N, C-alpha and C positions, 0 to 999 in steps of 0.2 A: 365155832369152827367152820359154819357154812360160809360165814362172812370171809374168813381167811382163805378158804378154797376158792370162793368167787374171785376174790381180789387177786390169787395166784393165776386163776384161770384167765383173768381180764390181762393181767401181764403178759403172759403167754402169747395170748392171742395179738397183743400189741407189738410184742417182739417179733412175732412172725410176719406180721403185717409190714413192719419197717424192714425186715431183712427181704421180703419179696419185693418192696419198692426199690431197695438197693439193686437187687438182682437184675429186676427190670430196667433200671437207669443203666447199669453197666453194658446190658445187652444193646440197649438202644444207641449207647455211644460206639459199640463196637460195629453195629450197623451202619451207622452213619459214617465212620472213618474207614471202612474197607474199600469203598470206591476211590477214596484219596490214597490209601496206602498200596493198594495192588499195584498201580502203575510203578509206582517206586520200586516194590519187590521185584516187577518184571524186569525193570530196566537192569537193577544190581545184578540178578542171576544172569541175564541175557549177557553181561559184559564179561562173564567168565566161561561162557560156553563157546563152542565152536561155531561156524556158519550152518552146518547141517544140524547141531543140536537146536540152534535157535527157531529154524523153520521146520522142524520136526512137527509131526502131526500124529497123535495128541501132544500136547507139550511136554517136555520131559522135566521133571521136577528132581530126580535124583541123577545127578551126572558127577564126572570128574571135572574140578575146576581147571581153568587153564589161565595164565596171565599173557598169553600170546596177544590177545586183543590190545592190552595196555602197552606191551612192548612196541607194537605196531605204531600205536598212537604217538609214543614219544620219542622212538627211534627212527621210524620211516617218515613221519609225518611232521616231526619238529614241533609237537605241540607245546612243549615248553615256552618257545617264543610266542604262541598265541597267548598262553596263559599269562606271561609277562605284559603283554599288549594290553589284554583286558584288565590286568591288575593295574597298571599305569593311568589308564582311561577312568578307570570306576573310582580309585582313590583320588586323582586330581580333580575330576569334576564333583566330588563329593566335598573335598576340603575347600574348593573355591566357592562351592555353592553355600556352605557353612558362613564362609568370611563375608559373604555378601547378604545372604539370607538372614541371618540372626539379627544384625543391627536393622535391617529393613523391617522384619517382623516386630521389634521393639519399636521403631519409630512409628510404624502404622498402628499399634497397639496404644502407645500411650499419647499420641497426637490425633487419634480419632481419623486416620487417613483412609476410611473405608472406600473411597473412590479407587485409590491406589490398590487396594487390597482386591476389589472386584476385578480391576484390571488383570492383575497378575492371575487370579484365579481363571479368568476367560482365557488366558494364554496357556494355562495348564489343562482346560478342558477342550482346548481346539484339538483336533486329531493331528499326530506327529507328521503324518504322511502330507499334510498341508504346508510343511515348512521345508521339505526336501528338496524341491525345484528351486526355491530361492537360495536356500544353504547352498546347493550344489553350484549354482551360478555365482554366488559371490566367492566361494572358495576357490573356484576354478579361477576367476578373474584375477585373485590375489595369490594364486599359485599355492593354495594351502590343502588342496584335496591330497587325500593319503598321507595325512600328518597328523601327529597326536593333538595339535591344536585345534583342528577341525572337529575331531571327534569329542575332546573334552567340551568344547563350547557347544556343540550340538546335544550332548548328554546333559549338560547344565540347563538346557531348555525345559528338561523333565525334571531334574533335581531341584533346581532353585524355586520353582512355585511351590514344589511339594514342602520343602523346608519352611518357606514361608508361612504357609497355611497351619502346618503342624505347631510351629513356634508362636503363632499369632493367637490361637487358642490358648497356648500355655502361659503366655505373657499376659493374657487378659485374666487369667486366675491366680496372679500373683499381686498381691496387696500393694497398692501404691504408698501405704504408709512406711514401708521398708525403705523405699527410695528417699522419701520425704525425710526420714529420720537420718539418713545417711547425708542428705544435703544440709540438713541442719548442722551435722558434725562438720562440714567442710568439704565433703565430695562434691565434686564436679557430675554433671550428667554422665560423662564418659566413666568417670571412676565407679560411680553407683552401678552402672551397666555391667562393668567388668567384675567388681568386688562384691556386689551383693545380688544381681539377678542372675547372671550366668551360674554361679556356684550353686544355685539352688533350682537350675533348670536342667538338672542332670537327665532326667528320665525323658523330657522333652526332647533333648539335644540327642541322645542316644537313639531314640524313635526315628528322629529326622535323619540321622546319618545312617542307620540301619536300612531304612526303606530307600533313601536316595542311592545308596551303593548297590542294594538289590536291582533296582530298575537300571541302573547303568550296566552292572554287570550282565543282566540278562537282554539288553537292548539288541534288537536284531536289525531294524529298520535302518538307523542312521548309519550304522556300519557297512551295511550291505552297499550304500550309496557312496559314502565318503571315505572309504577305505579301500585298499588293494592288498597286495602281497606284504607289503611293509608294515602295516598297521593293522592287519586283520586281527579280528578278536575272536574269543572262542565260538560264540553262535554261528559266525560266518565260516570258521575252520570247519565246522561238521560237513559242509558241503565237499570237501576233500574226498569223502568216503562214499560219495554218491556219483557214479558213473552211468553212461548210458544203457550198458548192459545189464549192470546189475548194482545192489546196495550192499555194503559191506557192513551187515547189520551188527556184527560183533565190535567192529572199530566205532560205529556209530553210539553203540550202548556204553562203550567205555569212556568215550568223550563225553557223553552225557553224564556219566558219574563223575567225571573231572570237573563238569561245569556245575552240577548241583551241590557237590558236597560243600564247598566253602558257603554256599546260601544256606543250606542246612545248618552246619556248624555256628554260623553268625547267627542264624534265628534262635537256635537251641539257647546260646550263651546269653542272649540279650532278650529273651522271650518275656520275662516278667518285667523289665525295662520297657520294653514296646507296649505291653499291655497297660501298663501305669500311666506311661506318655500319652498314649491315644486317648485314654479316659480322663486324664487331668484337664480340668476347664470345662468339661461337660457339663458339670453341676456347680453352680454358684449360689452363694448366699449362705 
């Protein structure tokens, strides 16, 4: 009886210890995530407040929501056009970067062209502002300033090296025997790439596509210099709500919600693929 009682006591203590560890883990996660979630909550609530409610001190957490900020953003500032501009630039730059980056990464991986890979990495690591003046001079000479062509090309400067380096690690993790078997069965190198390698590279491609799209969607610097009213993108359009006298915080927050919503939705949908794609190829052997 004493043995049974001692075992039961030990089991209860173990379960209690595990339960407290779980509680401590969840508390730590909550404490860590609060600094990241709080700004998003603040932006979201401020988008439905009036100007007076936003600048009120102390902050108002209970209020009557209003859609006037969103009406002003889309009806008075024609934000739908800026949304379209950002979508065109982000999608086009991502697609073109994939068309060039996937074969490039495959070639670097299979033919050990590491010097070319390092050159592409250096282009990615260089600050984007160092390209602004050459880009502007070039595009102004050929009269492409304030065109989608200029913005798409400049955004590919960020997206293309990113895609190459993500897919390079991914292709390194794919066994060469699969392609060799396809070659034995009569496939050319191109057919083996399209029929064997790409279909099993889904997580890597989704990761590269998602990150490239988000970098283009949120890009501010290139659009600030290379676009004006006709091709203005969302990050630049927020300046419409900033004047010399005041800042229309309600409109700014509503515009911010419009900008971050697609990014959050895209990240939530492809989260597990992004994590898998980033970690694939990290461990070999």
